[in-house]
C-alpha positions in Angstrom: -24.2 0.1 -40.4 -28.0 -0.7 -40.3 -29.0 -2.7 -37.1 -32.1 -5.0 -37.3 -34.3 -4.6 -34.6 -36.8 -6.8 -33.0 -39.2 -5.3 -30.1 -40.5 -7.8 -27.5 -41.6 -5.0 -25.2 -45.0 -6.2 -24.1 -44.9 -9.6 -25.8 -44.6 -11.4 -22.6 -47.7 -10.0 -21.4 -49.5 -13.2 -22.6 -47.5 -16.2 -22.8 -43.8 -16.2 -22.1 -41.5 -15.4 -25.2 -39.7 -18.4 -26.8 -36.4 -16.3 -27.6 -35.2 -19.1 -29.8 -38.2 -18.6 -32.1 -38.4 -15.0 -31.9 -34.6 -14.1 -32.8 -33.7 -15.3 -36.2 -31.2 -17.8 -37.0 -28.9 -18.1 -40.1 -30.0 -20.4 -42.5 -26.6 -21.2 -44.1 -25.0 -23.5 -41.4 -22.0 -25.8 -40.9 -23.7 -28.5 -42.5 -24.8 -26.6 -45.6 -21.1 -24.9 -45.9 -19.3 -28.4 -45.8 -19.6 -28.9 -49.4 -18.0 -25.5 -50.0 -15.1 -25.8 -47.8 -14.0 -29.4 -48.4 -12.8 -28.9 -51.9 -10.8 -25.9 -50.4 -9.0 -28.1 -47.8 -8.4 -30.6 -50.3 -6.5 -27.8 -52.7 -4.3 -26.8 -49.5 -3.5 -30.4 -48.8 -2.8 -31.5 -52.2 -1.0 -28.2 -53.8 -0.1 -26.2 -50.9 1.3 -22.6 -50.8 0.1 -22.7 -54.8 -3.3 -23.3 -53.7 -3.5 -20.7 -50.9 -2.2 -17.9 -53.4 -5.1 -18.7 -55.7 -7.6 -19.1 -53.0 -6.4 -15.6 -51.9 -6.8 -14.1 -55.2 -10.3 -15.6 -55.4 -11.7 -14.7 -52.1 -9.4 -11.6 -50.9 -9.1 -10.1 -54.1 -4.9 -10.1 -53.4 -2.3 -11.3 -55.6 0.3 -12.6 -53.5 3.8 -14.0 -54.0 4.4 -15.2 -50.6 2.3 -16.3 -47.5 4.5 -15.3 -44.7 4.5 -11.6 -43.4 8.0 -9.9 -43.6 9.7 -9.6 -40.4 9.9 -5.9 -40.6 6.1 -5.6 -41.4 4.9 -5.7 -37.6 7.7 -3.7 -36.3 6.6 -1.1 -39.0 3.1 -1.2 -37.9 3.9 -0.7 -34.3 5.9 2.4 -35.1 3.1 4.1 -37.0 0.4 2.8 -34.5 -1.4 5.6 -32.7 -0.4 6.5 -29.4 -3.6 6.0 -27.7 -4.3 2.8 -29.5 -1.0 1.5 -28.6 -1.6 2.9 -24.7 -5.0 0.9 -24.6 -3.5 -2.2 -26.1 -0.4 -2.2 -23.7 -3.1 -1.8 -20.8 -5.3 -4.9 -22.1 -2.3 -6.9 -22.4 -1.0 -6.2 -18.7 -4.4 -7.0 -17.5 -4.8 -10.1 -19.5 -1.7 -11.4 -18.5 -2.4 -10.9 -14.8 -5.9 -12.7 -15.5 -4.5 -15.8 -17.1 -1.5 -16.1 -14.7 -4.3 -16.3 -11.8 -6.1 -19.1 -13.9 -3.1 -21.5 -14.2 -3.8 -24.6 -12.6 -1.3 -26.2 -10.3 -0.9 -30.1 -10.2 -3.1 -31.9 -8.2 -1.8 -34.7 -6.0 -3.9 -37.3 -4.5 -2.0 -39.9 -2.1 -4.3 -42.9 -1.9 -1.7 -45.1 0.2 1.9 -45.8 0.8 3.4 -45.4 -2.8 -0.1 -44.8 -4.6 -0.2 -41.5 -5.8 -2.3 -39.8 -8.4 -1.0 -36.7 -10.1 -3.1 -34.9 -12.4 -1.3 -32.6 -14.4 -1.9 -29.9 -17.1 0.9 -29.7 -19.9 0.7 -26.9 -22.8 0.9 -28.2 -26.3 4.0 -27.7 -28.5 2.5 -25.4 -31.1 -0.7 -23.5 -31.7 -2.0 -21.9 -34.7 -4.2 -18.8 -33.9 -6.5 -17.5 -36.3 -7.5 -13.6 -36.3 -10.4 -12.4 -38.6 -9.6 -9.5 -40.6 -12.6 -9.0 -43.1 -15.3 -6.9 -42.2 -13.5 -5.5 -39.1 -9.9 -6.3 -37.6 -10.6 -8.0 -34.3 -7.6 -7.2 -32.6 -8.9 -8.2 -29.2 -8.7 -11.8 -30.8 -4.8 -11.3 -31.2 -4.5 -10.6 -27.4 -7.2 -13.4 -26.2 -5.6 -16.3 -28.1 -1.7 -15.4 -27.8 -1.5 -14.3 -24.2 -3.2 -17.7 -22.5 -0.9 -19.5 -25.0 2.2 -17.4 -24.0 1.2 -17.7 -20.2 0.5 -21.5 -20.5 3.8 -22.3 -21.6 3.1 -23.0 -25.6 6.6 -22.8 -26.8 5.8 -22.1 -30.9 3.0 -19.9 -31.9 1.9 -19.3 -35.5 -0.9 -16.5 -36.2 -2.8 -16.2 -39.5 -5.0 -13.2 -40.7 -6.5 -12.6 -43.9 -4.6 -10.3 -46.6 -6.1 -6.8 -47.1 -5.7 -5.2 -50.5 -5.8 -1.8 -48.7 -2.8 -2.6 -46.9 -0.4 -4.1 -49.8 -1.7 -7.9 -48.9 -0.5 -7.8 -45.4 -3.3 -8.4 -42.5 -4.7 -5.2 -41.0 -1.8 -3.0 -39.4 -3.0 -3.1 -36.3 -3.4 -6.7 -35.9 0.5 -6.6 -36.9 0.9 -3.9 -34.3 -0.7 -6.2 -31.6 1.7 -8.9 -32.7 5.1 -6.8 -32.4 3.9 -5.8 -28.7 3.5 -9.7 -28.0 6.5 -10.9 -29.5 4.8 -13.0 -32.1 7.2 -13.3 -35.0 5.4 -15.9 -37.0 2.5 -14.3 -39.0 0.7 -15.4 -42.3 -1.1 -13.5 -44.5 -3.7 -16.2 -45.0 -7.5 -16.3 -44.2 -10.8 -18.4 -44.2 -10.8 -21.9 -44.3 -7.4 -22.2 -46.1 -5.8 -20.8 -43.3 -7.2 -23.6 -40.7 -5.9 -26.2 -43.7 -2.5 -24.5 -43.3 -2.3 -24.9 -39.5 -3.7 -28.5 -39.7 -1.7 -30.0 -42.7 1.6 -27.9 -42.4 2.1 -26.0 -45.7 5.3 -24.1 -47.1 6.7 -22.3 -44.3 4.2 -23.1 -41.9 4.8 -26.3 -40.0 1.4 -28.2 -38.9 0.3 -27.2 -35.4 -1.4 -29.3 -32.4 -4.2 -27.0 -31.9 -5.8 -24.2 -33.8 -8.0 -21.6 -31.8 -9.6 -18.2 -33.0 -12.9 -17.1 -34.0 -14.1 -16.9 -37.8 -17.0 -16.9 -40.0 -19.2 -20.0 -40.9 -16.3 -21.4 -43.6 -13.7 -21.0 -40.7 -15.9 -23.1 -38.3 -16.8 -25.7 -40.9 -13.1 -26.2 -41.4 -12.3 -26.6 -37.8 -15.4 -29.4 -38.1 -13.8 -31.0 -41.0 -10.3 -31.1 -39.6 -11.1 -32.1 -35.9 -9.1 -35.1 -35.2 -6.3 -34.5 -37.7 -5.7 -31.0 -35.4 -7.2 -30.1 -32.0 -9.7 -27.3 -32.3 -10.9 -24.9 -29.5 -14.8 -25.0 -30.3 -17.3 -24.7 -33.1 -18.4 -21.0 -32.2 -21.7 -19.7 -33.7 -22.6 -16.1 -34.0 -22.1 -13.6 -31.1 -25.1 -13.6 -28.7 -24.7 -10.8 -26.2 -27.6 -9.1 -24.1 -26.7 -5.6 -22.9 -28.8 -4.6 -20.0 -29.3 -1.0 -19.6 -31.7 1.5 -17.9 -31.9 5.4 -17.9 -28.7 6.1 -15.9 -26.6 4.1 -18.6 -24.5 6.3 -20.9 -26.0 5.8 -24.4 -22.6 6.3 -26.3 -21.5 3.3 -24.3 -24.5 1.1 -24.9 -24.3 1.9 -28.8 -21.0 0.9 -29.1 -21.3 -2.5 -27.2 -24.0 -3.2 -29.7 -22.4 -2.0 -32.7 -19.0 -3.9 -31.8 -21.0 -7.0 -31.6 -23.0 -6.3 -35.2 
């Protein structure tokens, strides 16, 4: 992996650095991707599972006969997971559950007068569709960061989609499946990209439509969210990761490098 470096040391000796200009931005944005994504959404809406299977062959280079992951696959992936990775996931799950539980909001009740009461209440949605990228790298953390808040909030129905991988027989990455097994997520689909967001929004084949779609993704996933916003709720239009790692000579170089590489 090659990481492009921009050295700004000493650049602020004169005029302050405008970091928005110094850091390059992607030229291919949501507006530019819309003409590519809209036909995909239309295909999934009108042709359903058949369109998704064709899109998986075109974009993921995987020939599938079904979009739903067999029930036995996550359990098998968990059984084959390296013990140290399982231990790390279990610890992360426990910590995140505690964090999310502490973030739950209770009802806010305002007594304005006798018989006049205003109650502010947060109610969980009925069903969510969670997207987990799996192209360049399996973002296993996205499984935890999307599933656990939904579970703690009380969402009754959770579906998860992640791209099919030719290397793993058309299933999502096994570590993603193992995380699903640890969390008790049984409805998993081998669908990636904009077509996964369309599947959630329209309800396709075995996947009933959802109330809300969450999870990170590439420019095509973000564009699909924008185009389908209103038909389905979305979390946000997340852009590229922008993280600063501040380190001096006392930092462990391996940890700093790992942080940089994980975001690259």
